[in-house]
C-alpha positions, -999 to 999 in steps of 0.1 A, spaced: 33 -41 135 1 -48 155 -9 -23 181 -5 -37 217 -39 -44 233 -45 -33 269 -74 -44 290 -83 -23 320 -106 -36 348 -119 -8 371 -149 -3 394 -157 30 409 -179 26 440 -184 63 451 -177 90 426 -160 85 393 -124 94 402 -110 59 397 -127 56 362 -115 91 351 -79 82 362 -80 50 340 -95 70 311 -65 94 312 -41 65 312 -60 48 283 -60 80 263 -22 84 268 -17 47 258 -38 52 227 -17 82 217 14 61 222 1 34 198 -19 10 219 -55 -2 215 -75 -2 248 -106 -16 263 -120 -5 297 -143 -29 316 -162 -7 341 -180 -21 370 -193 11 386 -225 30 379 -228 42 343 -219 79 338 -220 102 309 -185 102 294 -168 119 264 -167 101 231 -132 86 236 -144 68 267 -177 56 252 -159 40 223 -136 20 245 -157 10 274 -177 -21 282 -201 -19 311 -206 -49 334 -234 -51 359 -227 -21 381 -222 -19 418 -219 10 443 -210 13 479 -236 17 507 -212 36 529 -178 54 529 -159 22 537 -176 0 510 -184 -27 536 -217 -33 518 -221 -33 480 -254 -26 462 -265 -35 427 -282 -12 403 -316 -17 420 -302 -7 454 -303 -43 467 -273 -59 484 -252 -76 458 -257 -113 462 -234 -142 450 -255 -145 417 -248 -108 410 -211 -112 417 -209 -143 395 -226 -125 366 -200 -98 369 -173 -124 368 -188 -140 337 -192 -107 319 -156 -96 327 -142 -130 316 -162 -128 283 -149 -93 276 -114 -103 283 -116 -134 260 -132 -114 232 -106 -86 233 -77 -110 236 -53 -84 252 -16 -83 254 -17 -69 289 -41 -69 318 -44 -38 341 -63 -40 373 -71 -7 390 -65 -7 428 -66 -45 431 -49 -63 449 -45 -35 474 -82 -25 472 -116 -37 460 -110 -68 482 -147 -77 482 -145 -81 444 -114 -103 445 -133 -132 429 -136 -114 396 -101 -100 397 -86 -134 405 -105 -149 376 -91 -123 353 -56 -131 366 -62 -168 360 -73 -161 324 -42 -139 319 -19 -164 333 -33 -192 311 -28 -170 280 7 -158 290 -6 -122 294 13 -100 319 -7 -83 346 -1 -48 361 -17 -31 391 -26 5 387 -24 21 422 -28 56 435 -2 73 456 -17 66 490 -37 34 499 -62 29 527 -46 9 556 -55 -28 560 -63 -37 595 -63 -75 591 -28 -90 589 -40 -121 571 -57 -100 544 -26 -79 539 -4 -110 537 -28 -124 510 -27 -91 491 11 -90 491 13 -126 480 -10 -120 450 11 -89 441 43 -109 444 32 -139 424 6 -127 399 18 -93 388 47 -82 365 47 -47 380 30 -24 405 26 11 390 21 37 417 7 69 404 26 93 427 59 110 434 78 95 464 91 130 470 56 141 481 41 110 498 69 85 502 65 48 497 33 35 512 42 11 541 14 -12 530 36 -26 503 62 -39 527 98 -45 517 93 -76 496 76 -58 467 102 -30 462 115 -46 430 81 -45 414 71 -9 423 75 18 397 65 54 405 49 70 375 43 105 388 8 120 393 -18 116 366 -25 152 359 -38 170 328 -11 168 302 -17 204 290 -32 225 318 -50 255 304 -37 291 309 -63 316 318 -65 349 337 -74 344 373 -108 358 385 -116 366 421 -139 336 423 -138 309 450 -143 275 434 -159 249 457 -157 213 444 -166 180 460 -179 146 450 -210 128 462 -214 113 497 -218 127 532 -184 144 532 -190 162 500 -225 173 510 -212 186 543 -184 206 526 -210 222 501 -235 230 529 -208 246 550 -194 266 521 -228 277 511 -235 288 547 -202 307 547 -213 325 514 -243 338 533 -223 355 560 -214 392 556 -178 384 548 -189 356 524 -212 380 505 -183 401 495 -169 373 475 -181 354 444 -185 316 447 -186 289 421 -200 256 433 -194 225 411 -212 193 423 -198 158 416 -213 131 395 -235 117 423 -238 148 444 -265 175 443 -274 206 462 -302 231 457 -293 263 440 -298 291 466 -306 317 440 -280 342 454 -265 367 430 -229 360 441 -232 322 440 -230 301 408 -242 266 413 -240 239 386 -228 203 380 -191 198 374 -183 195 337 -154 180 318 -134 213 320 -124 211 357 -88 221 348 -101 252 331 -124 260 361 -93 257 384 -71 279 361 -96 307 363 -102 305 401 -85 327 427 -89 298 452 -102 263 453 -119 247 483 -120 209 478 -117 176 494 -83 159 489 -91 132 464 -64 121 440 -77 135 408 -86 169 423 -52 173 439 -34 164 407 -54 191 388 -48 216 415 -11 210 413 -11 211 374 -29 244 374 -10 259 404 -43 270 420 -42 281 456 -62 255 475 -78 249 509 -83 211 513 -109 197 536 -102 159 533 -129 133 535 -125 114 567 -157 94 573 -153 62 592 -117 50 593 -105 66 560 -71 82 562 -60 85 525 -72 121 519 -60 133 553 -25 120 547 -24 135 512 -36 169 525 -10 169 553 17 161 528 7 189 505 5 214 534 40 204 546 54 212 512 36 246 510 14 234 481 -20 238 499 -37 246 532 -55 220 552 -87 223 573 -97 190 590 -132 179 585 -138 178 622 -130 216 624 -153 225 595 -177 253 602 -188 284 581 -167 308 601 -137 284 603 -139 281 565 -138 318 560 -109 322 584 -89 295 567 -96 311 533 -78 342 546 -47 322 553 -43 302 521 -8 309 508 1 312 472 12 277 463 49 269 463 62 258 429 54 222 421 80 220 393 100 194 411 70 170 413 64 146 385 30 153 370 33 134 337 19 102 352 -4 93 323 23 94 297 48 76 320 23 49 328 15 44 291 51 39 284 54 13 311 23 -5 299 33 -6 262 68 -19 271 53 -48 292 26 -55 266 52 -60 239 69 -87 259 36 -107 260 50 -129 287 61 -127 323 78 -152 345 57 -141 375 25 -154 358 37 -190 356 21 -196 390 -14 -186 378 -41 -213 380 -63 -224 351 -97 -214 364 -118 -198 336 
């Protein structure tokens, strides 16, 4: 029997969290018997061998600000129509060459709206070939403030997608109101995409500080570093791990270990007494999987609410402490550290999201057709 072929389309515009989440899904799908290809439209990053062998890079983009209102190409120039058309063409060529049994779009149609041209073209190609489409969505979405856009997103989801896979547990965050009531039959909760075999290691007394790139991550690092210089901070040992696009100068302090984040973040968490982090999806999933006490300082630049909502949900369940970014100072950080409780057991939460998602994808890929796709146009 031929292995089902799954084509993933993902673009990370800030850090690499979206790409790493797709990689975990793809790896689980391969283990379950699928063949995968990931078309990545974000900036190239150094990835493990599994990812390199299954990834095709299209002309990369990144965001100029926290709300991705302006997209920049690899030269730093604003992405123009020619750049976007080239991305569309490369994506279409990769899709045709791979000839998949299933299309998976990460975040779209409820995100990456500025890139809707390339996603709609993929959906057209999939529809013409009778290939089902699935949306891979995180637990909490950023709100949409324009009713006409939200209506368009819901219409695309309703008519062009066989399923909407939400990588969360409704017991923690509920059903995002962005979906509305009309899509309830297509939504499937997979559980959080966490490490499948979290490491077991003896806890040290270290405080692990982790954040991605961007202004919010830089501010968290700078504040934590300032806290480490205060008398109370000097009595502790700190491990700083910078994100893929973040950097901060090593202060040369004996009680501070500063280095780029590696592939073994679950291992770093398992060894830490406490983690100070933003509240991004992947980080929270790893914190829960390793049962690490955590102080969350959610990113909240501009009008972003996703991380704040996630941090508040975790705090309400006794799974983490929450310090708003607006209250972040060195002394407030040290005070909050002293009040982080041991995490409540997360056993009731579903953390096997990668494996659950893989099972959903393989089941749909083996059908090789979907009545919802009959409305797709023929643009190619």
